C-alpha positions as CSV (number, residue, x, y, z in Angstrom):
1,M,7.0,24.7,0.0
2,L,10.1,24.1,2.1
3,T,13.5,25.0,0.8
4,L,16.6,23.3,2.2
5,K,20.2,24.0,1.7
6,Q,22.5,21.1,1.2
7,N,25.3,20.7,3.7
8,K,28.0,18.7,1.9
9,E,30.3,18.6,5.0
10,F,27.5,17.1,7.2
11,E,26.6,14.6,4.4
12,E,30.2,13.4,4.2
13,K,30.4,12.8,7.9
14,L,27.2,10.7,7.8
15,G,28.3,9.0,4.6
16,I,25.2,9.9,2.6
17,K,24.3,11.5,-0.6
18,S,21.3,13.8,-0.7
19,E,19.3,15.3,-3.5
20,L,17.1,18.3,-3.3
21,V,13.6,17.6,-4.5
22,R,10.4,19.6,-4.5
23,V,7.4,17.8,-3.0
24,I,4.1,19.1,-4.2
25,D,1.6,19.6,-1.4
26,V,-1.4,21.5,-2.7
27,P,-5.2,20.9,-2.8
28,L,-6.5,18.8,-5.6
29,N,-7.9,21.7,-7.6
30,K,-4.4,23.3,-7.9
31,L,-2.5,20.0,-8.4
32,R,-2.9,19.9,-12.2
33,D,-1.3,23.3,-12.6
34,E,1.6,22.4,-10.2
35,I,2.3,19.2,-12.2
36,L,2.5,21.1,-15.4
37,K,5.0,23.6,-13.9
38,E,7.3,20.9,-12.6
39,K,10.3,20.2,-14.8
40,G,12.1,17.3,-12.9
41,K,10.7,14.4,-11.0
42,V,7.1,14.9,-9.9
43,I,6.6,14.0,-6.3
44,V,3.2,14.5,-4.7
45,L,2.4,14.3,-1.0
46,G,-0.6,12.0,-0.6
47,G,-3.0,11.5,2.2
48,D,-6.3,12.6,0.9
49,E,-8.2,9.8,-0.9
50,K,-8.9,12.0,-4.0
51,V,-5.3,13.1,-4.2
52,N,-4.1,9.5,-3.9
53,R,-6.5,8.4,-6.6
54,F,-5.5,11.3,-8.9
55,C,-1.8,10.5,-8.5
56,V,-2.0,6.8,-9.3
57,E,-4.2,7.5,-12.4
58,N,-1.8,10.1,-13.7
59,K,1.2,8.9,-15.8
60,K,3.1,12.2,-15.2
61,I,3.5,11.6,-11.5
62,D,6.7,9.8,-10.5
63,I,6.2,9.3,-6.8
64,L,3.2,9.3,-4.5
65,L,4.7,10.1,-1.1
66,S,3.1,9.0,2.1
67,P,-0.4,8.0,1.1
68,E,-1.0,7.0,4.7
69,L,-1.3,10.6,5.8
70,N,-5.0,10.9,6.4
71,S,-7.1,11.9,9.3
72,R,-9.6,9.1,9.0
73,K,-9.9,6.7,11.8
74,D,-8.9,3.1,11.2
75,S,-11.8,0.7,11.4
76,F,-11.7,-2.3,13.7
77,H,-10.7,-4.8,10.9
78,Y,-9.1,-2.6,8.3
79,R,-6.5,0.2,8.3
80,K,-7.4,3.4,6.4
81,S,-3.9,3.5,4.9
82,G,-4.7,5.5,1.8
83,L,-4.1,2.5,-0.6
84,N,-6.1,-0.4,-1.6
85,Q,-5.9,-3.1,-4.3
86,V,-7.5,-0.9,-7.0
87,L,-5.0,2.0,-6.4
88,C,-2.1,-0.5,-6.3
89,K,-3.1,-1.9,-9.7
90,L,-3.4,1.6,-11.1
91,A,0.0,2.6,-9.7
92,K,1.5,-0.5,-11.3
93,Q,-0.2,0.2,-14.6
94,N,0.8,3.9,-14.7
95,D,4.3,3.3,-13.3
96,V,3.8,5.4,-10.2
97,T,6.2,4.7,-7.3
98,I,4.9,4.7,-3.7
99,G,7.2,6.6,-1.4
100,F,7.7,5.8,2.3
101,D,8.9,8.8,4.2
102,F,11.0,7.9,7.2
103,S,11.1,11.4,8.6
104,L,7.3,11.3,9.0
105,L,7.9,8.9,11.9
106,F,10.1,11.4,13.6
107,N,7.6,14.3,13.3
108,S,4.4,12.5,14.0
109,K,2.7,12.3,17.3
110,E,0.9,9.1,16.3
111,K,4.0,7.0,15.4
112,T,2.3,3.6,15.9
113,K,-0.7,4.5,13.7
114,I,1.6,5.7,10.9
115,L,3.8,2.7,11.2
116,G,0.9,0.3,11.1
117,R,-0.4,2.0,7.9
118,M,3.0,1.8,6.4
119,F,3.1,-1.9,7.1
120,F,-0.2,-2.3,5.4
121,N,0.8,-0.3,2.4
122,Y,4.1,-2.2,2.1
123,K,2.2,-5.5,2.0
124,L,-0.2,-4.2,-0.7
125,C,2.7,-2.8,-2.8
126,K,4.6,-6.0,-2.5
127,K,1.6,-8.2,-3.4
128,Y,0.7,-6.1,-6.5
129,K,4.4,-5.5,-7.5
130,V,4.3,-1.7,-7.2
131,K,7.6,0.1,-7.1
132,M,8.5,1.5,-3.7
133,I,11.1,4.0,-2.5
134,F,12.4,4.3,1.0
135,S,13.9,7.6,1.9
136,S,14.2,10.1,4.7
137,F,12.7,13.0,2.8
138,A,14.4,15.1,5.5
139,R,13.1,18.6,6.1
140,N,16.3,19.6,8.0
141,K,19.9,18.2,8.3
142,F,19.1,16.4,11.5
143,E,16.5,14.1,9.9
144,L,19.0,12.8,7.3
145,R,19.7,9.1,7.4
146,N,22.1,7.0,5.5
147,S,21.2,4.1,3.2
148,D,21.9,1.5,5.9
149,S,19.1,3.0,8.0
150,M,16.7,2.9,5.1
151,R,17.6,-0.8,4.4
152,V,16.9,-1.6,8.1
153,F,13.6,0.3,7.9
154,K,12.6,-1.8,4.8
155,R,13.6,-5.0,6.6
156,I,11.4,-4.1,9.5
157,L,8.5,-3.6,7.2
158,E,9.2,-7.0,5.5
159,K,9.1,-8.8,8.9
160,Y,5.4,-8.2,9.4
């Protein structure tokens, strides 16, 4: 778990409002225990197919963050984006929001692959009317972005 200190002066200069959240990033066998410990919003870092499936089936999970984080290779005709129509229907049914992590693009060495998977997930979420959240989920103060940047990021995803 990564702990950040809020820097109010820095946030005022950027014109943003941040909130400290805890993102759960544990193996599937420990995930149930971590969800029960959590008192606020439950945000789980996705990626693994089994974790993504568990999260969209569970009504206690608020946000599945970055389901596109997997090490599987994309096939020639299909992106292995971590979501599909079944998972999107389950997310809609159980009111699970899909989170798009903008800071993931900063820290990834495979930016084009991650962005392509985000495009695919955005299309699926829009088609099946799944709630989405666009945020920086910054790990340090230099990754913080204002709401205008997030709106532009969303517009870019809408174009494709």
